[in-house]
Backbone as a chain_set.jsonl record, in Angstrom:
{"seq": "MGKSTKFADLYLRFIQLAEALRSLPTLPPLEPLEERILMIVANAHHAQERLSVKDLMGMSELGSPAMLHGRLKSMREKGWIFLADTEDARRKQLELTPAAMIYFDKVARCMLKAVKEQS", "coords": {"N": [[-66.35, -95.855, 99.765], [-66.071, -92.251, 99.632], [-68.82, -89.944, 99.786], [-69.519, -87.96, 97.081], [-69.195, -84.152, 96.844], [-71.176, -81.306, 95.938], [-69.724, -79.404, 94.746], [-67.568, -81.084, 94.018], [-68.893, -83.106, 92.193], [-69.989, -81.163, 90.266], [-67.368, -80.126, 89.181], [-66.454, -82.638, 88.13], [-68.112, -83.144, 86.142], [-67.642, -81.126, 84.648], [-65.342, -81.914, 83.65], [-65.789, -84.195, 82.461], [-67.215, -83.236, 80.141], [-65.358, -81.563, 78.949], [-63.664, -83.475, 78.296], [-64.945, -84.788, 76.26], [-64.98, -82.922, 74.609], [-62.624, -82.755, 73.588], [-62.285, -85.224, 72.05], [-63.299, -84.379, 69.768], [-62.835, -83.869, 66.325], [-60.777, -81.134, 66.189], [-58.17, -79.141, 67.093], [-55.228, -80.831, 66.788], [-54.121, -82.947, 69.671], [-52.272, -82.191, 72.553], [-49.13, -82.917, 74.061], [-48.511, -83.397, 77.664], [-46.356, -81.46, 78.599], [-46.471, -79.592, 76.691], [-49.143, -78.867, 77.072], [-48.681, -77.594, 79.357], [-47.325, -75.355, 78.585], [-49.08, -74.37, 76.775], [-50.995, -73.27, 78.818], [-49.533, -71.287, 80.108], [-48.934, -69.608, 78.181], [-51.536, -68.944, 77.41], [-52.442, -67.786, 79.787], [-50.886, -65.465, 79.889], [-51.659, -64.087, 78.113], [-54.357, -63.798, 78.734], [-53.801, -61.756, 80.676], [-53.038, -59.839, 79.401], [-50.004, -59.711, 78.761], [-47.196, -59.514, 77.45], [-45.348, -62.186, 76.152], [-42.39, -63.599, 75.519], [-40.432, -66.138, 73.703], [-37.802, -66.21, 74.387], [-38.552, -65.472, 77.211], [-39.817, -67.76, 77.908], [-37.801, -69.694, 77.645], [-36.453, -69.069, 79.919], [-37.808, -70.192, 82.261], [-36.922, -72.37, 84.071], [-37.998, -74.756, 85.134], [-39.289, -75.902, 83.045], [-37.786, -77.37, 81.395], [-35.102, -78.027, 79.231], [-33.711, -75.399, 76.934], [-33.539, -76.62, 74.353], [-35.394, -78.702, 74.51], [-37.597, -77.173, 74.665], [-37.869, -75.39, 72.46], [-38.061, -77.528, 70.758], [-40.897, -78.401, 71.453], [-42.37, -76.123, 71.158], [-42.298, -75.64, 68.333], [-43.544, -78.032, 67.754], [-46.106, -77.253, 68.727], [-46.715, -75.108, 67.153], [-46.848, -76.448, 64.71], [-48.978, -77.819, 65.309], [-51.284, -76.01, 65.459], [-51.679, -74.459, 67.512], [-50.405, -72.33, 68.534], [-48.575, -69.304, 67.519], [-45.664, -67.597, 66.57], [-45.016, -64.232, 66.855], [-43.703, -61.235, 65.293], [-41.599, -58.862, 66.717], [-40.451, -55.405, 68.039], [-37.656, -56.103, 67.957], [-36.177, -57.832, 65.822], [-34.728, -60.43, 66.401], [-36.329, -61.497, 68.491], [-38.899, -63.259, 69.532], [-42.712, -63.415, 69.963], [-44.794, -65.058, 71.827], [-47.81, -66.186, 70.565], [-51.581, -67.011, 70.941], [-53.193, -68.889, 68.526], [-56.107, -68.195, 66.585], [-57.727, -70.419, 66.225], [-56.954, -71.644, 68.754], [-58.024, -70.001, 70.538], [-61.024, -70.279, 69.942], [-61.021, -73.07, 70.544], [-60.64, -72.474, 73.549], [-63.128, -71.181, 73.977], [-64.978, -72.908, 73.319], [-64.283, -74.684, 75.691], [-65.035, -73.22, 77.827], [-67.634, -72.954, 77.315], [-68.39, -75.621, 78.152], [-67.644, -75.523, 80.744], [-69.842, -73.74, 81.289], [-72.042, -75.112, 80.758], [-71.981, -77.317, 82.598], [-72.412, -76.093, 85.036], [-74.922, -75.009, 84.704], [-76.415, -77.559, 84.504], [-75.919, -78.405, 86.991], [-77.487, -76.5, 88.343]], "CA": [[-65.954, -94.841, 98.742], [-66.799, -91.16, 100.042], [-69.719, -89.055, 99.184], [-68.953, -86.633, 96.637], [-69.776, -83.054, 97.137], [-71.671, -80.587, 95.084], [-68.728, -78.845, 93.925], [-66.848, -82.178, 93.181], [-69.801, -83.444, 90.949], [-69.963, -80.098, 89.215], [-66.07, -80.221, 88.559], [-66.308, -83.803, 87.259], [-69.13, -83.144, 85.063], [-67.045, -80.269, 83.676], [-64.11, -82.43, 82.809], [-66.265, -85.216, 81.588], [-67.728, -82.448, 78.851], [-64.327, -81.17, 78.373], [-62.894, -84.648, 77.656], [-65.637, -85.195, 75.112], [-64.601, -81.864, 73.547], [-60.955, -83.227, 73.116], [-62.094, -86.275, 71.192], [-63.689, -84.03, 68.639], [-61.801, -83.366, 65.59], [-60.43, -79.633, 66.216], [-56.674, -79.223, 66.987], [-54.344, -82.046, 67.48], [-53.893, -83.21, 71.018], [-50.951, -81.753, 73.197], [-48.57, -83.693, 75.181], [-48.433, -82.74, 78.948], [-45.533, -80.201, 78.71], [-47.23, -78.746, 75.672], [-50.27, -78.43, 77.814], [-48.216, -76.713, 80.513], [-46.856, -74.237, 77.707], [-50.191, -73.513, 76.504], [-51.398, -72.592, 79.724], [-48.513, -70.11, 80.382], [-49.244, -68.698, 76.837], [-53.007, -68.222, 77.793], [-52.364, -66.806, 81.182], [-50.195, -64.128, 79.566], [-52.563, -63.477, 76.868], [-55.232, -63.261, 79.332], [-53.314, -60.669, 81.494], [-52.395, -58.74, 78.361], [-48.741, -59.427, 78.802], [-46.056, -60.051, 76.347], [-44.549, -63.335, 76.557], [-41.406, -64.27, 74.325], [-39.638, -67.294, 73.648], [-36.877, -65.967, 75.37], [-38.875, -65.47, 78.64], [-40.246, -68.93, 78.315], [-36.538, -70.235, 77.742], [-36.074, -68.682, 81.438], [-38.314, -71.016, 83.156], [-36.083, -73.73, 84.143], [-38.868, -75.866, 85.403], [-39.961, -76.485, 81.787], [-36.939, -78.099, 80.63], [-33.923, -77.336, 78.483], [-33.966, -74.695, 75.71], [-33.874, -77.627, 73.058], [-36.574, -79.565, 74.494], [-38.822, -76.072, 74.644], [-37.843, -75.043, 71.042], [-39.192, -78.576, 69.812], [-42.185, -78.375, 71.869], [-42.973, -74.905, 70.582], [-42.351, -76.019, 66.853], [-44.648, -79.155, 67.541], [-47.473, -76.459, 68.952], [-46.973, -74.374, 65.984], [-47.216, -77.213, 63.617], [-50.232, -78.217, 65.392], [-51.874, -75.142, 65.192], [-52.113, -73.984, 68.808], [-49.448, -71.213, 68.805], [-47.648, -68.898, 66.486], [-44.796, -66.727, 66.981], [-45.197, -62.793, 66.358], [-42.731, -60.421, 65.352], [-41.619, -57.841, 67.991], [-39.418, -54.764, 67.566], [-36.274, -56.733, 67.791], [-36.277, -59.15, 64.859], [-34.403, -61.535, 66.807], [-37.171, -61.805, 69.577], [-40.474, -63.693, 68.813], [-43.575, -63.235, 70.632], [-45.629, -66.239, 71.911], [-49.372, -65.845, 70.866], [-52.648, -68.075, 70.739], [-53.895, -68.941, 67.326], [-57.608, -68.094, 66.462], [-58.019, -71.91, 66.678], [-56.898, -71.821, 70.008], [-59.113, -69.116, 71.099], [-62.059, -70.805, 69.493], [-60.932, -74.169, 71.631], [-60.995, -72.018, 74.917], [-64.735, -70.755, 73.982], [-65.722, -74.338, 73.599], [-63.981, -75.27, 77.081], [-65.757, -72.425, 78.465], [-69.149, -73.357, 77.33], [-68.539, -76.789, 78.77], [-67.986, -74.88, 81.995], [-71.154, -73.159, 81.811], [-73.098, -76.101, 80.624], [-71.94, -78.092, 83.753], [-73.014, -75.374, 86.019], [-76.343, -75.084, 84.567], [-77.02, -78.889, 84.665], [-76.028, -78.433, 88.345], [-78.49, -75.761, 89.153]], "C": [[-66.915, -93.719, 99.423], [-67.758, -90.534, 99.282], [-69.247, -87.875, 98.685], [-69.904, -85.318, 96.769], [-70.381, -82.122, 95.886], [-70.685, -79.987, 93.91], [-67.74, -80.042, 93.087], [-67.841, -82.715, 91.908], [-69.764, -82.369, 89.872], [-68.526, -79.875, 88.46], [-65.877, -81.65, 87.676], [-67.026, -83.699, 86.246], [-68.457, -82.107, 84.15], [-65.938, -80.868, 82.727], [-64.532, -83.814, 82.077], [-67.037, -84.5, 80.203], [-66.415, -81.843, 78.257], [-63.427, -82.164, 77.646], [-63.689, -84.869, 76.201], [-65.491, -84.095, 74.017], [-63.241, -82.256, 72.86], [-61.083, -84.288, 72.256], [-62.928, -85.629, 69.919], [-62.699, -83.555, 67.736], [-61.415, -81.655, 65.403], [-58.906, -79.695, 65.99], [-56.244, -80.478, 67.597], [-54.178, -82.139, 68.872], [-52.389, -82.587, 71.296], [-50.458, -82.891, 74.154], [-48.468, -82.867, 76.381], [-47.739, -81.466, 78.968], [-46.062, -79.443, 77.759], [-48.466, -77.964, 76.285], [-49.873, -76.989, 78.819], [-48.088, -75.325, 79.73], [-48.038, -73.465, 77.327], [-50.732, -72.501, 77.837], [-50.845, -71.189, 80.219], [-48.789, -68.988, 79.085], [-50.696, -67.98, 77.178], [-53.14, -67.431, 78.862], [-51.843, -65.474, 80.814], [-51.343, -63.356, 78.85], [-53.461, -62.882, 77.718], [-54.933, -61.907, 80.144], [-52.844, -59.649, 80.6], [-50.993, -58.667, 78.762], [-48.077, -59.973, 77.716], [-45.56, -61.176, 76.877], [-43.633, -63.861, 75.184], [-41.095, -65.372, 74.576], [-38.477, -67.199, 74.478], [-37.124, -65.978, 76.867], [-39.561, -67.072, 79.07], [-38.95, -69.781, 78.61], [-36.331, -70.036, 79.512], [-36.585, -69.38, 82.502], [-37.785, -72.318, 83.081], [-37.067, -74.841, 84.293], [-39.487, -76.391, 84.063], [-39.072, -77.092, 81.261], [-35.772, -77.203, 79.973], [-34.537, -76.555, 77.284], [-34.287, -75.463, 74.504], [-34.983, -78.073, 73.028], [-37.572, -78.247, 74.371], [-38.777, -75.572, 73.208], [-38.569, -76.189, 70.153], [-40.517, -78.702, 70.324], [-43.194, -77.302, 71.273], [-43.2, -75.35, 69.101], [-43.452, -77.153, 66.734], [-46.114, -78.175, 67.831], [-47.908, -75.677, 67.917], [-47.656, -75.135, 64.809], [-48.7, -77.655, 63.822], [-51.382, -77.177, 65.683], [-52.396, -74.266, 66.649], [-51.643, -72.702, 69.087], [-49.105, -70.543, 67.475], [-46.679, -67.792, 67.291], [-44.733, -65.503, 66.043], [-43.874, -62.084, 66.446], [-42.918, -59.215, 66.664], [-40.69, -56.6, 67.246], [-38.075, -55.145, 67.11], [-36.508, -57.976, 67.085], [-35.845, -60.396, 65.483], [-35.31, -62.305, 68.254], [-38.632, -61.849, 69.092], [-41.33, -63.815, 70.111], [-44.308, -64.327, 70.769], [-47.064, -65.714, 71.789], [-50.28, -67.083, 70.556], [-52.83, -67.819, 69.438], [-55.262, -68.723, 67.411], [-58.183, -69.567, 66.497], [-58.025, -72.156, 68.151], [-57.858, -71.183, 70.84], [-60.516, -69.682, 70.824], [-62.247, -72.151, 70.662], [-61.532, -73.527, 72.917], [-62.45, -71.592, 74.851], [-65.346, -71.809, 73.966], [-65.536, -74.716, 75.09], [-64.908, -74.588, 77.903], [-67.341, -72.584, 78.616], [-69.384, -74.677, 77.912], [-68.745, -76.632, 80.088], [-69.287, -74.507, 82.421], [-72.285, -74.094, 81.662], [-73.099, -77.267, 82.163], [-72.596, -77.287, 84.803], [-74.45, -75.283, 85.819], [-77.193, -76.373, 84.583], [-77.018, -79.022, 86.487], [-77.203, -77.761, 89.184], [-79.865, -76.378, 89.315]], "O": [[-68.087, -93.924, 99.737], [-67.59, -90.54, 98.062], [-68.731, -86.96, 99.327], [-71.133, -85.392, 96.797], [-69.89, -82.367, 94.784], [-70.781, -80.046, 92.684], [-67.307, -79.962, 91.937], [-67.437, -82.679, 90.746], [-69.53, -82.66, 88.699], [-68.501, -79.495, 87.289], [-65.198, -81.675, 86.649], [-66.562, -84.229, 85.237], [-68.672, -82.182, 82.94], [-65.656, -80.56, 81.569], [-63.805, -84.419, 81.289], [-67.406, -85.238, 79.289], [-66.411, -81.629, 77.044], [-62.668, -81.907, 76.712], [-63.069, -85.093, 75.162], [-65.781, -84.249, 72.831], [-62.953, -82.02, 71.686], [-60.085, -84.497, 71.567], [-63.22, -86.428, 69.03], [-61.755, -82.893, 68.167], [-61.846, -81.051, 64.421], [-58.402, -80.168, 64.972], [-56.703, -81.044, 68.589], [-54.065, -81.005, 69.336], [-51.513, -82.511, 70.435], [-51.177, -83.609, 74.849], [-48.338, -81.653, 76.222], [-48.339, -80.442, 79.295], [-46.121, -78.275, 78.145], [-48.745, -76.782, 76.082], [-50.429, -75.901, 78.973], [-48.646, -74.309, 80.145], [-48.132, -72.244, 77.455], [-50.829, -71.274, 77.805], [-51.512, -70.233, 80.614], [-48.815, -67.761, 79.178], [-50.913, -66.769, 77.201], [-53.893, -66.457, 78.881], [-52.282, -64.453, 81.343], [-51.763, -62.221, 79.077], [-53.574, -61.657, 77.696], [-55.811, -61.049, 80.23], [-52.279, -58.645, 81.035], [-50.636, -57.553, 79.148], [-48.534, -60.949, 77.122], [-45.317, -61.2, 78.084], [-44.068, -64.36, 74.147], [-41.401, -65.814, 75.684], [-38.2, -68.115, 75.253], [-36.282, -66.347, 77.686], [-39.76, -67.466, 80.219], [-38.906, -70.493, 79.614], [-36.056, -71.012, 80.21], [-36.036, -69.321, 83.603], [-38.08, -73.192, 82.266], [-36.945, -75.835, 83.577], [-40.219, -77.378, 84.134], [-39.543, -77.628, 80.258], [-35.58, -76.0, 80.152], [-35.581, -76.885, 76.721], [-35.15, -75.092, 73.709], [-35.7, -78.056, 72.028], [-38.589, -78.587, 73.766], [-39.896, -75.316, 72.763], [-39.345, -76.013, 69.213], [-41.344, -79.16, 69.536], [-44.381, -77.46, 70.988], [-44.367, -75.402, 68.711], [-44.18, -77.208, 65.743], [-47.119, -78.403, 67.159], [-49.095, -75.476, 67.66], [-48.613, -74.758, 64.133], [-49.503, -77.836, 62.906], [-52.424, -77.619, 66.166], [-53.4, -73.555, 66.693], [-52.305, -71.942, 69.794], [-49.315, -71.134, 66.415], [-46.932, -67.28, 68.381], [-44.492, -65.563, 64.837], [-43.076, -62.223, 67.372], [-43.911, -58.845, 67.292], [-40.261, -56.741, 66.101], [-37.474, -54.67, 66.146], [-36.951, -58.997, 67.61], [-36.461, -61.425, 65.206], [-35.005, -63.342, 68.842], [-39.328, -61.0, 68.534], [-40.844, -64.223, 71.166], [-44.615, -64.778, 69.666], [-47.548, -64.966, 72.638], [-49.811, -68.068, 69.985], [-52.683, -66.664, 69.038], [-55.734, -69.113, 68.479], [-59.338, -69.651, 66.914], [-58.93, -72.767, 68.72], [-58.443, -71.767, 71.752], [-61.271, -69.44, 71.766], [-63.205, -72.294, 71.422], [-62.631, -73.86, 73.361], [-63.012, -71.707, 75.94], [-66.392, -71.83, 74.615], [-66.532, -75.047, 75.732], [-65.596, -75.247, 78.683], [-68.061, -72.421, 79.601], [-70.55, -74.948, 78.2], [-69.624, -77.225, 80.714], [-69.815, -74.776, 83.5], [-73.334, -73.96, 82.291], [-74.09, -77.849, 82.604], [-73.404, -77.896, 85.504], [-75.187, -75.485, 86.784], [-78.421, -76.348, 84.658], [-77.894, -79.591, 87.138], [-77.728, -78.16, 90.223], [-80.727, -75.8, 89.978]]}, "num_chains": 1, "name": "protein.A"}
């Protein structure tokens, strides 16, 4: 078995801490496609870009519109995202819930803890 490096050890420790966080009773877990969608919504949020449901439907690599609507409904019910109104009542913008932002804060703390332990 190969010897791990400092960065590999750091990353693996972060993963361990993040997995422990997932086992805590916060938001319900996401399926793999939902996690991918969450990262797309979070990246748009971080870049201060608007992301609509229609924009997401245009990403063919995520699957059919019917499947995406089902995943978005599931993610809303689990408390990860919500749909915000826009100027056009037919167009909804995807937003992270406050609970999702708290989750990301906790994951960031796991990252910082792993770095501090490595030092």
